[in-house]
C-alpha positions as CSV (number, residue, x, y, z in Angstrom):
1,M,94.2,106.7,118.1
2,K,96.2,103.6,117.2
3,F,96.1,100.1,118.8
4,R,98.5,97.2,119.0
5,I,97.0,93.8,118.3
6,N,98.2,91.9,121.4
7,T,98.5,88.5,119.6
8,T,100.6,89.8,116.6
9,G,102.1,93.1,117.7
10,S,100.7,94.7,114.6
11,I,99.6,98.4,114.8
12,V,96.1,99.4,113.5
13,E,94.2,102.6,113.5
14,P,90.4,102.3,113.2
15,N,88.6,104.9,111.0
16,D,85.2,104.3,112.4
17,E,83.9,105.5,115.9
18,T,82.1,102.3,116.6
19,V,85.2,100.2,115.9
20,L,87.3,102.7,118.0
21,E,85.0,102.1,121.0
22,Q,85.1,98.4,120.6
23,M,88.9,98.3,120.4
24,K,89.1,100.6,123.5
25,N,87.0,98.0,125.5
26,S,88.6,94.9,124.1
27,P,91.3,92.9,125.9
28,F,92.8,92.0,122.5
29,Y,94.1,95.5,121.8
30,T,96.3,97.9,123.6
31,A,96.0,101.7,122.9
32,I,99.3,103.3,121.9
33,P,100.2,107.0,121.9
34,D,99.8,108.9,118.6
35,V,102.9,108.9,116.4
36,E,104.7,112.1,115.6
37,P,104.0,113.1,112.0
38,D,107.7,113.5,111.1
39,A,108.7,110.1,112.5
40,Q,110.4,107.7,110.2
41,E,108.7,104.4,109.3
42,G,109.6,101.8,111.9
43,D,111.2,104.3,114.3
44,N,108.2,104.3,116.7
45,E,108.3,102.0,119.7
46,G,106.9,98.7,118.6
47,V,105.4,100.0,115.3
48,K,106.0,97.6,112.6
49,P,105.9,99.0,109.1
50,L,103.5,97.3,106.7
51,S,106.4,96.4,104.4
52,K,107.9,94.3,107.3
53,M,104.7,92.5,108.2
54,N,104.1,88.9,107.1
55,K,100.8,88.0,105.4
56,D,99.1,86.8,108.6
57,E,100.0,90.1,110.3
58,L,98.6,92.1,107.3
59,L,95.4,90.0,107.4
60,A,95.0,90.6,111.1
61,A,95.6,94.3,110.7
62,S,93.1,94.6,107.8
63,Q,90.5,92.6,109.7
64,A,90.9,94.8,112.8
65,A,90.4,97.8,110.7
66,G,87.3,96.4,109.0
67,I,88.9,96.0,105.6
68,D,87.6,93.2,103.4
69,V,90.4,91.3,101.8
70,P,89.5,89.0,98.8
71,D,90.7,85.4,99.0
72,G,94.0,84.8,97.3
73,S,95.2,88.4,97.8
74,T,99.0,88.9,97.8
75,K,100.9,90.8,100.5
76,A,101.3,93.7,98.1
77,E,97.6,93.8,97.4
78,I,96.8,93.7,101.1
79,V,99.2,96.5,101.8
80,E,97.5,98.6,99.1
81,L,94.1,98.0,100.6
82,I,95.3,99.0,104.1
83,Q,97.0,102.1,102.7
84,A,94.0,103.1,100.6
85,A,91.9,102.8,103.8
86,G,94.2,105.2,105.5
87,V,95.1,102.8,108.3
């Protein structure tokens, strides 16, 4: 299940059951339907591809997914961390 961060519009997908439950019960996230596997990047309603996110959005998405981002990381490095985590 994926969620939209209400403040940024970023889409995140938790990969931990505890985080999933917290996001379901939080007013800061809105659950969104699962994306079709053959959908093109950015074609999903409101889903912003990582490549189009600014650094603050990437940091918010990584934080929501429980990903530690080292200080001074570039956008490209943050995208790699998010992709490696399978978010």
